[in-house]
N, C-alpha and C positions, 0 to 999 in steps of 0.2 A: 563191848568186851570188858570184863572186869579188870583184868591185869594186863592191859595193853602196854604198859610201861615196864614189863618184867622181862629180863633177859632169859631165854630158854636154857642157856648154858650155866651161868653163875647164879641165876635166880634173884639177882639184885633188882630192887624196885627203882623206878625213875632214873635209870642210867642209860636208857635207850634213846637213840635219835635216828630219824629217818634220813637215809643217804639220798634217796630219790625214788621216783616211781615211773613206770613205763606202761603205755598202752600195749596190751598183748593182742587182743582181738576185739572186733566190733560185732555186736549182735545185730539181729534183724530189727528193722524199724517197725514200730507198732504205734497205734494212735489211741489217744484218750480224748474224751470230750471234757473240756474245762471252760466254764463260763460261756456255754453255747457255741464253742468253736473247737475244731479238731486240732490237737497238738501232737506233734510227732516226738516219740521218745526212742531211745536206743539203750540196751543194756550192754555195757562194755566191760571187758575184763582187764584189770590192771595188775601189775606186779609191783609191790612196794619193797624196797631194800632197806634194812635196818642194821645198825651196829650198836654195840654196847660200849659205853665210855669206860666201864670198869675192867672188863676182860678182853675187849676188842673182838668179841665174837660177832660174825656177820651172818645174816639169814634173810630170807625173802618170804613174803606171804602174798597170795593171790586174793583179790577181792573184786566184787562186781559193783558197778555204779550205774544207776539209771540217769541218763542225761537227755536234755532236750536237744532236738536236731533242728538246725536252721536250714531253710531252703532245700527241703527234701523232695519237692514236687518236680 
């Protein structure tokens, strides 16, 4: 994302900080072959909360993250 550090309210650059993030939902487990072995992955949805240091505006964004799964058998 080109302007990840821009507040959507005041449009100031580099005034944004992340307040926290939270796992919203877990996707189905799928497998990939890596180095001749099966590796389990899961595509999870997170919500990240942000705030602006300049105008105190707060907002959230959802994003997906592919993560390895341990002990899924």
